[in-house]
C-alpha positions in Angstrom: 30.3 411.6 4.8 31.4 410.0 1.6 29.4 412.4 -0.7 30.1 415.6 1.6 33.9 415.1 2.0 35.5 411.8 0.5 34.0 412.2 -3.1 34.6 415.7 -3.7 38.3 415.5 -2.8 38.7 412.0 -4.9 36.7 413.7 -8.0 39.4 416.3 -8.2 42.0 414.0 -9.6 42.1 411.5 -12.8 39.7 408.8 -12.4 42.0 406.1 -13.2 44.4 407.2 -10.6 41.7 407.6 -7.9 40.7 404.0 -8.8 44.2 402.6 -7.9 44.6 405.0 -4.7 41.3 403.9 -3.5 42.3 400.1 -4.1 45.3 400.9 -2.1 43.9 402.5 0.5 41.0 399.8 1.2 44.0 397.3 1.3 46.1 399.1 3.7 43.0 400.1 6.1 42.0 396.6 6.1 45.0 395.0 7.5 44.4 397.5 10.6 43.1 395.5 13.6 39.6 396.3 14.1 38.9 397.8 10.6 37.2 394.9 8.9 35.0 394.6 11.9 34.4 398.3 11.8 33.3 398.2 8.0 31.2 395.3 8.7 29.5 397.0 11.4 28.8 400.0 9.3 28.0 398.1 6.0 26.9 394.6 6.4 23.4 393.1 6.8 23.1 389.6 7.5 19.5 388.6 7.3 18.0 385.1 5.8 15.2 387.3 4.2 17.7 388.4 2.0 19.0 385.5 0.7 18.7 384.4 -3.0 18.9 381.0 -4.4 19.8 381.3 -8.2 21.0 378.7 -10.7 22.1 376.3 -7.8 23.8 379.1 -5.6 22.9 380.5 -2.8 23.4 384.7 -2.3 23.5 386.1 1.0 21.7 389.0 -0.7 20.8 390.2 -4.2 23.3 393.2 -4.3 26.6 392.4 -6.1 29.5 394.6 -7.5 29.7 394.5 -11.6 32.9 393.2 -13.4 35.4 396.0 -14.1 36.0 397.2 -10.5 38.0 394.3 -9.5 39.5 393.4 -12.7 42.3 391.3 -11.3 40.8 389.8 -8.4 43.0 391.5 -5.8 40.5 393.2 -3.4 37.2 391.0 -3.6 38.0 389.5 0.1 38.3 393.2 1.6 35.3 394.4 -0.6 33.1 391.8 1.1 33.1 393.9 4.0 30.9 396.5 2.7 28.0 394.1 2.6 28.0 392.8 -1.2 26.0 389.3 -1.5 28.7 388.7 -4.5 31.3 390.2 -6.4 32.2 389.9 -10.3 36.0 389.6 -10.9 37.4 390.6 -14.5 37.0 391.0 -17.6 40.0 388.5 -17.2 42.0 387.5 -20.7 44.3 384.6 -21.1 47.3 387.1 -21.4 48.1 390.4 -19.6 47.4 393.2 -21.6 47.7 397.2 -21.0 44.3 398.0 -22.6 43.8 401.1 -24.8 46.0 404.2 -24.6 45.3 406.6 -21.6 43.3 408.8 -20.8 40.6 406.3 -21.2 38.2 406.9 -18.2 36.1 409.9 -17.8 33.6 411.2 -15.1 30.2 412.9 -16.6 29.7 414.8 -13.1 26.5 416.4 -14.3 25.2 413.3 -15.4 26.7 411.0 -12.9 28.0 408.9 -15.5 31.1 407.6 -16.4 32.9 407.0 -19.9 35.5 404.3 -20.3 37.4 402.8 -22.9 39.7 400.4 -20.8 39.8 397.9 -23.4 40.1 395.0 -21.1 43.2 395.8 -19.3 44.1 393.3 -16.8 47.1 391.1 -15.5 46.1 388.0 -17.2 44.5 384.5 -16.3 47.5 383.3 -14.1 47.9 386.5 -12.1 44.2 385.9 -11.5 44.2 382.4 -10.3 47.1 383.3 -7.8 44.7 385.7 -6.1 41.6 383.5 -6.5 43.5 380.8 -4.4 43.7 383.4 -1.3 39.6 383.4 -1.6 38.3 383.2 2.2 34.8 381.9 0.9 33.1 385.1 2.2 30.6 385.6 -0.6 29.9 384.3 -4.2 32.5 385.3 -6.7 31.9 385.4 -10.5 34.4 385.2 -13.2 34.1 387.6 -16.3 36.1 386.5 -19.2 36.8 388.0 -22.5 39.3 387.8 -25.4 42.8 389.5 -25.8 42.7 392.5 -28.2 45.4 390.6 -30.7 43.5 387.7 -30.9 42.6 386.5 -34.3 38.9 386.1 -35.3 39.1 382.4 -35.6 40.8 382.2 -32.2 38.2 384.1 -30.3 36.5 380.6 -29.0 39.9 379.3 -27.8 40.6 382.8 -25.6 37.4 382.0 -24.3 37.9 378.4 -23.2 41.5 378.8 -22.1 39.8 381.4 -19.3 37.0 379.1 -18.7 39.1 375.9 -18.1 41.8 377.5 -16.0 39.3 379.7 -13.8 36.6 376.7 -13.4 38.0 375.3 -10.0 38.1 379.0 -8.3 34.7 380.9 -9.4 31.1 380.2 -8.7 29.7 381.5 -12.2 31.1 382.8 -15.3 30.1 385.7 -17.4 30.8 385.7 -21.4 31.4 389.2 -21.9 30.6 389.8 -25.5 28.8 393.4 -25.3 32.2 395.5 -24.4 32.2 398.3 -26.8 36.0 398.8 -26.1 37.4 396.1 -27.7 38.2 395.1 -31.4 35.4 393.2 -33.6 32.5 394.0 -31.5 30.5 393.4 -34.4 31.2 389.3 -34.5 31.0 388.9 -30.8 27.2 389.9 -31.3 26.6 387.7 -34.0 24.0 385.3 -33.4 25.6 382.3 -35.3 29.0 383.1 -33.6 27.3 383.1 -30.1 25.9 379.7 -30.6 29.2 378.5 -31.6 31.0 380.2 -28.6 28.1 379.1 -25.9 28.1 375.5 -27.2 31.9 375.4 -26.9 32.0 376.7 -23.3 29.0 374.7 -22.3 30.9 371.3 -23.8 33.9 372.2 -21.7 31.4 372.6 -18.8 30.4 369.1 -18.9 34.1 367.9 -18.6 34.1 369.1 -14.8 32.6 366.9 -12.2 30.4 370.1 -10.9 29.1 372.4 -13.7 29.3 376.2 -13.0 26.4 378.5 -14.3 27.3 380.4 -17.6 25.7 383.7 -18.4 25.8 386.1 -21.1 26.5 389.9 -20.5 24.7 391.8 -23.1 24.4 395.7 -24.2 21.6 398.0 -23.4 21.5 399.3 -27.0 20.2 396.0 -28.5 16.9 396.7 -30.4 13.7 394.6 -29.9 14.9 392.2 -33.0 18.2 391.6 -31.4 16.7 391.1 -27.9 14.3 388.5 -29.5 17.3 386.7 -31.0 18.9 386.5 -27.4 15.8 384.9 -26.0 15.9 382.3 -28.9 19.5 381.9 -28.2 19.1 381.1 -24.4 16.1 378.8 -25.3 18.3 377.2 -28.0 21.4 376.9 -25.7 20.0 376.2 -22.0 22.2 379.3 -21.1 21.8 379.8 -17.2 21.2 383.3 -17.4 21.8 386.9 -18.9 23.5 390.1 -17.5 21.7 393.2 -18.8 23.3 395.2 -19.3 26.9 396.4 -20.1 27.8 400.0 -21.1 26.1 402.1 -23.9 27.4 403.8 -26.8 24.5 405.9 -27.0 25.0 409.8 -26.3 21.5 411.1 -26.6 19.9 413.1 -23.5 23.2 413.9 -21.8 23.7 417.3 -19.7 27.2 417.1 -20.5 27.9 419.3 -23.4 28.8 418.0 -27.0 32.1 419.8 -27.0 33.3 417.8 -24.1 31.7 414.5 -25.3 33.9 415.0 -28.6 36.8 415.8 -26.6 36.4 412.4 -24.8 35.6 410.3 -27.7 34.5 406.9 -28.0 33.8 404.2 -25.2 31.1 402.9 -23.1 28.7 405.1 -21.0 27.6 404.1 -17.4 25.7 405.2 -14.8 22.9 407.1 -14.5 22.3 407.7 -17.9 21.7 404.2 -19.2 19.4 403.4 -16.2 16.1 403.6 -17.9 17.6 402.0 -21.0 18.6 398.9 -19.1 15.6 398.6 -17.1 13.8 398.5 -20.2 15.9 395.8 -21.6 15.3 393.8 -18.4 11.7 394.1 -18.7 11.4 393.1 -22.2 13.5 390.2 -21.7 11.3 389.1 -18.4 7.8 390.0 -20.2 8.8 388.5 -23.9 10.4 385.2 -22.5 7.7 385.0 -19.7 10.7 384.9 -17.0 12.2 381.9 -18.7 15.5 382.7 -17.3 17.3 384.4 -14.5 18.6 388.1 -15.0 21.1 390.1 -13.2 20.2 393.9 -13.5 23.1 396.4 -13.8 23.0 400.0 -15.3 22.4 403.0 -13.4 21.8 401.9 -10.0 22.3 405.1 -7.6 19.7 404.5 -4.8 17.5 401.9 -3.3 14.8 402.8 -5.5 16.8 402.2 -8.6 17.5 398.8 -7.4 13.9 398.2 -6.6 12.9 399.2 -9.9 15.2 397.0 -11.7 13.8 394.2 -9.6 10.2 395.0 -10.4 11.3 395.0 -14.1 12.1 391.2 -13.8 15.8 391.4 -12.3 16.6 388.5 -9.8 19.8 390.1 -8.7 21.3 393.5 -9.3 24.9 394.8 -9.6 26.2 398.4 -8.8 29.5 399.9 -10.2 29.4 403.7 -11.2 26.6 404.1 -8.6 28.9 402.6 -6.0 31.7 405.3 -7.0 29.0 408.3 -6.9 27.2 407.0 -3.7 29.6 405.3 -1.6 29.5 401.9 0.2 26.6 403.0 2.1 24.6 402.2 -1.0 24.5 398.4 -0.7 23.2 398.8 2.8 20.5 401.3 1.6 19.4 398.3 -1.2 19.4 395.7 1.2 17.3 397.7 4.1 14.8 398.8 1.3 14.5 395.0 0.2 13.8 394.1 3.7 11.1 396.7 4.0 
C-alpha cells in the first residue's frame, strides 16, 4: 500500500515539506485510540532471538532509525510502534539553528537516493531535552551531537561537550558526528589529531558521571584505506566504543540522474542505494583490518532485507535505515527482522 499509493502521492511534493507533513500525520494518528496498537500489530516483531547486546546495552532488535529523521526528538515514542530496535535523535547542536538556505533536500528517484544539505538544522539542546523527558522507555535512544555552524574552530570541542554533558542523563549512547559534508570546517573535523583531542575530551567528561555512556564515531563513506587505517588506530588509542559506517557521500559517480540535474541540485550529502556498496566496503574493511576489534553500526543504502543482511555479513553488529525507510515504508523494518529470524 505504501509504495503503490502513499509514496507516489508524497513524492509529488517538496521533500522537506513532506517530511514535516508526515511527522504531523504520525503524531496525530498516534493519539487516536487503537492506532498505536494497530501499528504495533502490523510492524513490530517481539522475539528474544532478535535481541542484541552491544557496549553494555540490550537492543530489542538490531534495526534502528538513523539520525536526521527525528532531529529534535519529537517523534521517537511514536516511531517505536514501527518496529525499530533503537532510534538515534539529532544531530543536536548547543544552540538552535536554521541550517542552510532552502531548497536543501532533493530526491533522486531514478537512483532511489536523496541529496541533502540541511546543515544541522535543529531546535537546539534545551528543546531536545524537553522532548527526551517524555521518553516512555520503549527502546534504546542514541544522541547524535555536533557543533553550531557559527562556532569558531577553537570552540568546536566545547560545543560537543556542552551537548554531551546536558544530554547524558537522557540518551543511552552518543554519536560524535564529525563526517557531515554540510557543515563548515569539515576538514578539521576529520583531522586525526583533532579527533584525538575531541574524543579524549568527551571521554574525560564521561568519567564524571556515575554511569558512563557508550561513545561512537560516525564516519564518511568516502574515506580511503589510509584514512580508514587511521580510524582503526584512533579507536585503538582512545578505546572508543564503536563506529557508525557510514554518513552521506559527496561522490556523484555512477548515478542515473542526469549531470544537468545534479548540477542544478548542487552540493550536499548523498544517501540511499547509490552509497550501498561504498558503505558496505567500509564496514568490511574496518571489520577485517581490525580483526573485529570494535562494534560497527552499518548504515547506507539499506532498501531491503537482503541489503541489511549484506551489511551484517560484512561485519555490522547493528544496522540503521533512513532513506530506505522513506522509499520502502515502515514494512522494511519488519522484513529485515523476519529475514534475520530465518
